[in-house]
C-alpha positions as CSV (number, residue, x, y, z in Angstrom):
1,M,-140.6,10.0,37.6
2,Q,-143.3,9.3,40.1
3,V,-146.2,6.9,39.4
4,E,-149.7,8.5,40.6
5,F,-152.4,5.9,41.4
6,A,-155.9,7.1,41.4
7,R,-157.2,6.9,44.9
8,S,-160.8,6.9,44.0
9,E,-160.7,3.3,43.0
10,K,-158.4,0.3,43.7
11,P,-155.5,0.5,41.4
12,L,-155.4,-2.3,38.7
13,V,-152.1,-4.4,38.5
14,G,-151.4,-6.9,35.6
15,V,-149.6,-9.9,36.5
16,L,-147.8,-12.1,34.0
17,G,-146.9,-15.7,35.1
18,G,-149.2,-15.2,38.0
19,T,-150.5,-18.7,38.2
20,G,-147.2,-20.1,39.0
21,F,-145.3,-20.7,42.2
22,V,-144.5,-17.2,43.3
23,G,-147.7,-15.9,41.7
24,H,-149.9,-18.0,44.1
25,H,-148.4,-16.3,47.2
26,L,-148.1,-12.8,45.5
27,L,-151.8,-12.4,44.4
28,S,-153.3,-12.7,47.8
29,L,-150.7,-10.0,49.2
30,L,-151.7,-7.7,46.3
31,V,-155.5,-8.0,47.2
32,E,-154.6,-7.6,50.9
33,A,-152.7,-4.3,50.0
34,G,-155.7,-2.8,48.2
35,Y,-155.0,-3.7,44.6
36,R,-157.2,-5.2,41.9
37,V,-155.3,-7.8,39.9
38,R,-155.7,-9.2,36.5
39,V,-153.8,-12.3,35.7
40,A,-153.0,-13.8,32.3
41,T,-153.2,-17.6,31.9
42,R,-153.3,-19.9,28.8
43,R,-155.9,-22.1,30.3
44,R,-158.4,-20.5,32.7
45,E,-160.1,-23.7,33.9
46,R,-156.9,-25.1,35.5
47,H,-156.8,-22.2,38.0
48,R,-160.2,-22.3,39.5
49,D,-158.6,-21.6,43.1
50,L,-157.5,-18.2,42.0
51,M,-161.1,-17.4,40.9
52,V,-162.2,-17.4,44.4
53,L,-160.0,-14.4,45.4
54,P,-161.6,-11.3,45.7
55,D,-160.5,-8.6,43.2
56,V,-158.7,-11.1,41.0
57,E,-159.6,-11.4,37.4
58,L,-158.4,-14.4,35.5
59,V,-158.0,-13.7,31.7
60,E,-157.1,-16.4,29.1
61,A,-154.7,-15.1,26.7
62,D,-151.4,-15.9,24.8
63,I,-149.1,-13.1,26.3
64,H,-146.5,-13.8,23.5
65,H,-149.0,-12.3,21.0
66,P,-148.7,-8.4,21.2
67,P,-152.4,-7.6,20.7
68,A,-153.5,-10.2,23.3
69,L,-150.8,-8.7,25.6
70,R,-152.0,-5.2,25.1
71,Q,-155.6,-6.4,25.8
72,V,-154.5,-8.1,29.0
73,L,-152.6,-5.0,30.3
74,S,-155.2,-2.5,29.1
75,G,-156.3,-0.2,31.9
76,C,-153.5,-1.2,34.3
77,H,-151.6,1.0,36.5
78,A,-148.6,-1.3,36.9
79,V,-147.4,-4.6,35.5
80,I,-145.6,-7.3,37.3
81,N,-143.7,-9.8,35.1
82,L,-143.1,-13.1,36.9
83,T,-142.7,-15.3,33.8
84,G,-139.7,-17.6,33.5
85,I,-138.9,-21.3,32.5
86,L,-136.3,-23.5,34.1
87,N,-135.7,-25.7,31.1
88,E,-136.1,-25.3,27.3
89,H,-138.4,-27.6,25.4
90,R,-137.0,-26.3,22.1
91,P,-133.8,-24.3,21.3
92,G,-134.6,-20.5,21.8
93,D,-137.3,-21.0,24.5
94,F,-134.9,-19.2,27.0
95,R,-134.7,-16.2,24.7
96,Q,-138.3,-16.1,23.9
97,V,-139.5,-16.1,27.5
98,H,-136.8,-14.2,29.2
99,V,-135.8,-11.6,26.4
100,E,-138.2,-11.3,23.9
101,L,-141.4,-11.4,26.1
102,P,-139.9,-8.6,28.2
103,R,-139.3,-6.7,25.1
104,K,-143.0,-7.0,24.1
105,I,-144.1,-6.1,27.7
106,L,-142.2,-2.9,27.4
107,Q,-143.6,-2.1,24.1
108,A,-147.2,-2.7,25.3
109,C,-146.5,-0.4,28.5
110,E,-145.3,2.3,26.3
111,D,-148.4,1.8,24.0
112,L,-150.9,1.9,27.0
113,Q,-148.8,4.5,28.9
114,I,-148.1,2.3,31.8
115,S,-145.2,3.7,33.8
116,R,-144.6,1.0,36.4
117,L,-143.1,-2.5,35.9
118,L,-141.7,-5.0,38.5
119,H,-139.5,-7.5,36.9
120,M,-138.5,-11.0,38.1
121,S,-134.8,-11.7,37.4
122,A,-132.5,-14.3,39.2
123,L,-129.6,-14.1,41.5
124,N,-126.4,-14.5,39.3
125,A,-128.1,-13.5,36.1
126,A,-125.8,-11.9,33.7
127,P,-125.5,-11.6,29.9
128,R,-122.2,-13.5,30.1
129,G,-123.4,-16.0,32.7
130,P,-122.4,-19.6,32.9
131,S,-125.5,-21.0,31.6
132,E,-128.1,-20.0,28.8
133,Y,-130.7,-19.6,31.6
134,L,-128.6,-17.1,33.5
135,R,-127.4,-15.3,30.2
136,S,-131.0,-14.9,29.0
137,K,-132.2,-13.7,32.4
138,G,-129.4,-11.3,32.5
139,E,-130.2,-10.1,29.1
140,G,-133.8,-9.5,29.9
141,E,-133.1,-7.6,33.1
142,K,-130.7,-5.4,31.3
143,L,-133.1,-4.8,28.7
144,V,-136.0,-3.7,31.0
145,H,-133.8,-1.2,33.0
146,A,-132.5,0.5,29.7
147,I,-135.9,2.0,29.0
148,E,-136.2,5.6,30.2
149,D,-140.1,6.1,30.3
150,I,-141.0,3.4,32.6
151,A,-140.1,3.0,36.4
152,V,-138.7,-0.4,36.7
153,T,-137.6,-2.4,39.8
154,S,-136.2,-5.9,39.4
155,F,-135.6,-8.7,41.8
156,R,-132.9,-11.3,41.8
157,P,-133.9,-14.1,44.5
158,A,-131.7,-16.9,45.3
159,V,-133.4,-20.3,45.3
160,I,-137.1,-19.9,46.5
161,F,-138.6,-22.2,49.0
162,G,-142.0,-22.7,50.4
163,P,-145.2,-24.8,49.9
164,G,-145.3,-26.0,46.4
165,D,-141.6,-25.1,45.8
166,H,-139.4,-26.9,43.0
167,F,-136.5,-27.4,45.3
168,F,-137.1,-29.1,48.6
169,Q,-140.1,-30.8,47.4
170,R,-138.3,-32.1,44.4
171,F,-135.4,-33.4,46.4
172,A,-137.9,-35.1,48.9
173,T,-139.4,-36.8,45.8
174,L,-136.0,-38.0,44.6
175,L,-134.8,-39.0,48.1
176,R,-138.0,-41.2,48.5
177,M,-137.1,-43.0,45.2
178,A,-133.6,-43.5,46.1
179,P,-132.7,-46.9,47.8
180,V,-129.8,-46.1,50.0
181,F,-127.4,-43.9,48.2
182,F,-128.4,-40.6,46.7
183,F,-125.8,-39.2,44.2
184,L,-125.8,-35.4,44.3
185,P,-124.0,-33.0,41.8
186,C,-122.2,-29.8,43.1
187,P,-122.4,-30.8,46.8
188,R,-120.3,-27.9,47.8
189,V,-122.1,-25.1,46.1
190,R,-123.3,-22.5,48.5
191,L,-126.9,-21.4,48.6
192,A,-129.0,-19.0,50.6
193,P,-132.5,-20.1,50.0
194,V,-135.2,-17.4,50.4
195,Y,-139.0,-17.9,51.5
196,V,-141.5,-17.2,48.9
197,G,-143.6,-15.1,51.2
198,D,-140.5,-12.8,51.7
199,V,-140.1,-12.5,48.0
200,A,-143.8,-11.7,47.3
201,A,-144.0,-9.3,50.3
202,A,-140.7,-7.4,49.0
203,M,-142.4,-7.0,45.4
204,V,-145.7,-5.6,47.0
205,A,-143.8,-3.3,49.3
206,T,-141.8,-1.8,46.2
207,L,-144.9,-1.2,43.9
208,D,-145.8,2.3,45.1
209,Q,-142.4,3.4,46.4
210,R,-140.5,6.0,44.3
211,E,-137.2,5.3,46.0
212,C,-137.3,1.7,44.4
213,Y,-137.5,3.0,40.8
214,G,-134.6,2.0,38.7
215,Q,-133.4,-0.4,41.7
216,S,-132.5,-4.2,41.6
217,Y,-132.7,-6.0,44.7
218,E,-130.9,-9.3,45.5
219,L,-133.2,-11.5,47.8
220,C,-131.7,-14.1,50.0
221,G,-132.5,-15.9,53.3
222,P,-130.7,-15.4,56.4
223,H,-128.4,-18.5,56.4
224,V,-126.0,-20.1,53.8
225,Y,-125.8,-23.7,53.3
226,T,-124.0,-26.2,51.0
227,L,-126.5,-28.1,48.6
228,E,-125.3,-31.1,50.4
229,Q,-126.3,-29.7,53.8
230,L,-129.7,-28.9,52.4
231,V,-130.3,-32.4,50.9
232,T,-129.2,-34.1,54.1
233,Y,-131.6,-31.7,56.1
234,T,-134.5,-32.8,53.7
235,A,-133.7,-36.5,54.3
236,N,-133.3,-36.0,58.1
237,T,-136.6,-34.2,58.3
238,L,-138.5,-36.9,56.3
239,K,-136.6,-39.6,58.6
240,L,-135.0,-41.2,55.4
241,P,-131.7,-42.8,56.0
242,R,-129.9,-42.1,52.8
243,V,-126.2,-41.8,52.1
244,I,-125.4,-38.5,50.2
245,V,-122.7,-39.2,47.8
246,G,-121.2,-35.9,46.0
247,M,-120.5,-36.4,42.3
248,G,-117.4,-35.1,40.4
249,D,-117.9,-32.8,37.5
250,G,-117.4,-35.4,34.8
251,V,-120.0,-37.7,36.3
252,A,-122.5,-34.8,37.0
253,R,-122.2,-33.8,33.3
254,L,-122.8,-37.4,32.0
255,Q,-125.9,-37.6,34.5
256,A,-127.2,-34.3,33.2
257,R,-126.8,-35.2,29.5
258,I,-128.8,-38.4,30.1
259,L,-131.5,-36.9,32.3
260,Q,-132.2,-33.9,29.8
261,H,-133.3,-36.6,27.3
262,L,-135.8,-38.4,29.5
263,P,-139.6,-37.4,29.8
264,G,-140.1,-34.6,32.3
265,K,-136.6,-33.4,31.8
266,A,-136.0,-33.6,35.7
267,F,-132.4,-32.1,35.2
268,S,-130.3,-30.7,32.2
269,L,-126.9,-29.7,31.4
270,D,-128.0,-26.2,31.7
271,N,-129.3,-26.8,35.1
272,L,-126.0,-28.1,36.1
273,L,-124.0,-25.1,34.7
274,T,-126.4,-22.9,36.7
275,L,-126.0,-24.7,39.9
276,Q,-122.3,-24.8,39.8
277,T,-122.2,-21.0,40.8
278,D,-122.6,-20.1,44.5
279,C,-126.1,-18.5,44.9
280,T,-125.7,-16.2,47.8
281,C,-126.1,-12.2,48.4
282,H,-123.6,-9.8,49.3
283,G,-125.6,-8.3,52.2
284,G,-128.7,-9.5,54.2
285,F,-132.4,-9.2,53.4
286,P,-132.8,-5.5,52.1
287,A,-133.4,-3.3,55.2
288,L,-135.9,-1.3,52.9
289,F,-138.6,-4.1,53.2
290,A,-138.7,-3.7,57.1
291,H,-138.7,-7.4,58.0
292,E,-136.3,-10.3,58.5
293,A,-136.5,-13.1,56.1
294,L,-137.6,-16.5,57.4
295,A,-135.1,-19.4,57.7
296,V,-135.3,-22.7,56.1
297,E,-135.8,-24.4,59.4
298,A,-138.8,-22.2,60.4
299,V,-140.8,-23.2,57.3
300,V,-139.7,-26.4,55.6
301,P,-140.7,-29.1,58.1
302,A,-144.3,-27.9,58.1
303,Y,-144.8,-28.5,54.5
304,L,-142.5,-31.5,54.0
305,L,-144.1,-33.5,56.7
306,N,-147.6,-32.4,55.8
307,R,-148.8,-35.3,53.4
308,S,-151.6,-33.0,52.0
309,Q,-148.9,-31.0,50.4
310,R,-148.0,-34.0,48.1
311,G,-151.2,-33.6,46.3
312,R,-150.2,-29.8,45.6
313,L,-146.9,-30.9,44.3
314,D,-148.4,-31.9,40.9
315,L,-150.2,-28.7,40.6
316,Y,-146.9,-26.6,41.0
317,R,-144.9,-29.3,39.0
318,H,-147.2,-28.3,36.0
319,H,-146.0,-24.7,36.2
320,A,-142.2,-25.6,36.8
321,H,-141.4,-25.6,33.1
322,H,-143.2,-22.4,32.1
323,E,-144.0,-20.0,34.9
324,Y,-142.9,-19.0,38.4
């Protein structure tokens, strides 16, 4: 199957979850690449920063409602699904967002004869994964690849970092709050964080490439670290003299059970189960994308040390529970 874009006008791409962390970086790259973009959001007035981007249309809609979803995607040549949640507020939220919503997107694409879909999954996602987050992500990814009439490409990124991330900036906040000792679950788990700009660039690069149809790409950064090394690096970058103390599994589970019931749900038992599995790729950054992924050390100090980024943290924290 080959997707043919009309060359007489800029092709229109519908982006779901586009107001979140990855979406903020992806939209500008799509515009630079010559696409028009329609972004769905529940509250349009909260994203005025996106309204100033040329060729970006912000549409207020509940994408879980099929008629509203079809209206958002009407006229689109392709769809990019970035939607995802890190925690459940109610039982069943993971399935609703990671499985049932992709099912509705597929149906809308079939109804509207949209034949191209990019889907955001996660590294280690599998229907029999260790956490409900990874199981639901895996089921959703399997679902979208099972369709025959739509050219699907999925992406399985490791931990994503960059300005406004939910990883380094969250640890930075927690380290500032810690007096001397910082207690850390899963200190030996291995991670290969990938830069958000590299993830966004990979998605744009595959959009009009036939060889990417039906493929799933693991996206990792160039270096592997333990979680303890990354947290220590964050503390050293901020010049915070903290002693990192690794917690055993039993204590970590107790901490997670307590924190998941506190306002904001900073950490949950399902988060812990996700974190216990190494998050690394089998190979380097896919050669197809014709660039080398940026390392943590090349990017993180610039935004951790820029105090103006602390104001942006609240903006992205708002998205952490419902969108990428």
